[in-house]
N, C-alpha and C positions, 0 to 999 in steps of 0.2 A: 741205199740207204744213209741221209748226211744225220751225223750225231752232232748236237751241241750238248758240249761238256759245259758245267757250271759249276762255280766253285773257288778254290783258294788259287792264287796267284801269288807265289813267295821267292825269297832267296833263302838257302840253307845255309847255315854255318856251324859246319860236320867237324867234330872232334873228337878223338880218341883219348882216353882214359888207359894204361898201362898196368890196370889193375882191377877190383872189384869193388863195385859199390857196397855191396851187405859187408864188409869188412869193417867200414865204414861207420857202418850204424849201427848205434846203442840202444836195446833194447826197450829199456826202463826211460829213453832219453828221446823218445821220438816227435813227445809235442813239443821241443825245440831243438830243432834240426838248423844249424849252421855249420854247412860241409864247403869247401873248398877243392874241388880236385887238378891237378896240375895237368896239363892234355899235354902230350906230345905231338900231335900234329893239327891242322887246321885246313880244313876244304872251303870254301866258300863255291855252292854252286846252288845251279837255278832249279826250284823245284816248287812245292803248292800241289796240289791233288789234283786240282783241272788241270793244271798245265802238263804234268806228271800223265795223265790219262790219255790227253790228247796227243802229247808226243808221240806214247806208245801207240795211238792209232794209226797217227801217219808212217812211223817206221816200220809198220807192215802193211803201209799200200793205200792206209783211206785218207780223206782230207776233212778232218775233224775243224767245228767253230770251238772258238774256245770264248767263254763268256765267264766273267768275271773284272774286280776293280783294281786298278794300280797307281801306284804313283809317277810323278815326270820321270823318277828315276830309271821307269820302265823300258826306255827306248833301246838299250843294247840287249837288252832278255828279248823284247818284242823282236829285233832281229833276227836274233837267234832262232827261235822260235819259225817265224815266216820263212827264217830259210831252209829248216827242217820240216815244212811243209803243213804248218798248221795255220789257219785263220785265224788270227788276231782282229778282224775288222770290228768286231763287236766287243771289244776289249773297253772298258770305260777306264778314261784317265782321272782321279783327282786332281783337283788344284792345289789341295791342302797338306793329304797326307803319304807318307809313303808306301812305298807295296811293302806287302803285310813280310815278315822275318822268319824265318823256324832257327832255332838254335839247339842245336842237340848234341848230348855227349855219350859216348857207348863207351863200355867196360869190356872187360875181356871175354864176359858170358856173353855178351850183345845185348845186357839190360841199357836203358836210354833213359837218360833224363833232360828235361827237353822245356823249351817256353817257347811258344808262340805269339809275338806281335801283330796283332789284326792289321793296323796300319789302316789304308786304304779299303781294305775289304770290309771294313764297316758302311762304304759307301756303296754295298751292290745290291742293295734294295733298288738303287734306282735304275737297274737295268729291266727290260722287259722281256721274253722270249717271242712274244708280236711284232716286237723291233727287228729283233734276229732274223727272223722268220722273213718278214720284212724285205731285209737286205740279202739274204741267201735262198731264199725261195721254201719249201714245205722240207721238215723236218721228220724226221721216222723215229728219230728216239732224244731225248733228252735226259744228260744227266745230271740228278743234283746230288752233289759231292759236298763235304763240308764246304763251309761258306759262314759269314754273317747269318746266324739263327734264323732272323726274320727275312734275308732275302730266302734261305732254302724254302721257308714256308711259304712265302708268296708267290715264287717259282712253280713252287709243287701245284700249289693251287692254280694257277695260269696255265700248267699241264693238263690239267683238267678241263678247263673252261675252254683250251683251245682246243682238247683232243689229240696232245702229243703223248705219244707213251714215254713212259720215264724210268729211268732206274733211279732206288732211291739207295741213296750211299750215305747215312750218317753219320758212321766214324766216330772218332773222337769227338763229335759235336754232342753227341748222346748225354757226356755229363753234363751238358750244360740246358738238353731238353727235360720238360715234365713231361708226364703221360700224355694228354693232348696234344700237346706237340707232334712228341714221335709217332704217335695214332694217326696223325694227319701225313706225316712225313709217310707212310708204309702205306694207307688204305688205297688199294689202285693202282699200285707200282706194275710194271711188267717183269722188273726183276728189283731184288732188293740184296744188296751186299752187305756183310757184316766179317770178322774174324770169329773166331770162337768165343774169345770174352764178350765181346759186343752182342754176342747173340742171344748169351745170358742176361746181358745190361740191359738189351732191349725187350726182352721179356719181360721184365720187372720196370720198367718203365713203364712199359703198355697193358700190364696187368692180366697179357694173352698169353697162350697155351702155346708149345708149337705148332699145334696143330692150327690153333686159331690164327696164328701168322702167316700159315702156308693160304688159309683160306682169303688171306688180303694183298697176296701177291700170286704174280705170276709164277715165279722161280726164286727163292731164300737161296743162296750162296755165300757158304760158310767155309771161308777159308781155316785154316790150321799147321799154317807154317810148313815143319818139315814133313808132317802126318796127312798132306794132300790139302783137299777140299771135298766137301761135299753138295751135292744140289738137291734140294727138294720141291716136291710140285705136291698141291694136294691131291688125295686120292692115289699117288704114284709112292712107286718105292724110292729111295732117298740114292741118289747117284754117289757114289766116291771116286775119285779123279787120285791117284797118286802122285806124288808130291815129284819133279824131276831133280835128282838128287845133284850136288855140287861138291867137288871137293875143294871148292878157291869159298870162303864166305870171307867177302869184304866189307859190307855195310848193308844193314836189314832195309835204311832207310827209304820207301817208292815199291819194295816189295810187291806189295798190295795194291798197288796204285799199276803195275807193269801187269798184275793176274786180270785186273779189270779189264786192260786193255785189249787183254788178246782175248779174252773171254767173249767180250764185244765186237770185237774183229771177226769172228769165227760167225757171231749170229749175223752179223751185218752179211754173210758169206751165203748165210742159210745152212749150214751146219749144224746137228744134233747138240745140245748140252753137251754130252759127255764129250765131243771132239773141243768144243768150246773151251771148257773145262782143262782140259790137255794142252789147248794153245797159248792158256790163262800162265797153267804151272812152265811150260817151258820158257817163255817171255820173263817170267818171276822169276825164274834163275839166271835167267843173266846178268839182271839188275842186281840181283843179290851177292854178285862175282864182281864191280864195281864198286866205287866209291862216290856216293852222290847219285840221284835219281834220274838223270839224264844225260850222264855220260858215256853209256854204255855202247859198246859197238855191236851191231848186229848184222847177220849177212841172212839170205834165205837160206841160203847154203846149210849153214851151221844148224837156223834154228832145225830144218828137216832133219837132222841126222841127232839131233839131241832126241826129237821126238821118235822119229825111229829105234835108236837106243835106249827108250824104256818103252814107249808104248805096242814097239813093232812096226815090220813094214807096210803093214793093211791100212793100221794106222796113219801112219807118216803120209801115205798116198793121197788122203783125204783132202791133207794140206797142200800138196804140190803145185797143183793150178792157181792156186790163189797165192801162192809165197813165190814160186815163179816169175812173178810177172814184173 
């Protein structure tokens, strides 16, 4: 199954603040916040939700197609992705805008303050999945990840029109979407990804109960950080997947993207959803131990050992044939 991953492609500017944001906030002055945090470290990394997911898929042996809009400053980043197995042939290059940029500061409690500059992402609406399919052949799944909102809506509509199964991943763009737009992105999806907070926000936006959301998607995957993940399907008991613990917590940025990559890779291999959640959790733990979203080191042997340590030898055996390639 060939997966097209649509969404943001960006550079991440990641800073570490050696204190706590909460210590600087004054409860009765939150309507006039003007703060400056002196960061100890700066890491400039490649990122963007779609690029992170695509890279994660390639790291476990798949050949994803990246679909998004970038600026002329993308050349070096594009070469990096291609060298790591990502097909960038359907990436649109803007003549006028810079590649999107994510600037994020993380404090000692792993709270984050971030700003996202959309840049060339505003032109993502010029891309069609029909052109991607014409270039690459049939698509087994399209991921509609955070992007220009109008592009997300048009790509979702195109998936329905072309009969391409799609995964809805509105994530941080839920803050910009209204009720009808959110319902449009979810309706008929094969998979719906949210974190715990986004799950509540999605229900608020749509006006749907949890059961009504499940009626409109094949599977709703809710990630809960250290508490693991839950997978819901209409008429079925919710599945719970324990997180893979780690003693090293370097940077939470991109952990959710890694979970999605692992989950979708397992789905491509034909594994059940419980195993898909386990692979997603294992890959997320690897990314959590690295600064940046694409700099992590990954070997099949280490990933299998991690799966065995947390879920048992029988559970790890399900992945052996796929990860040992």
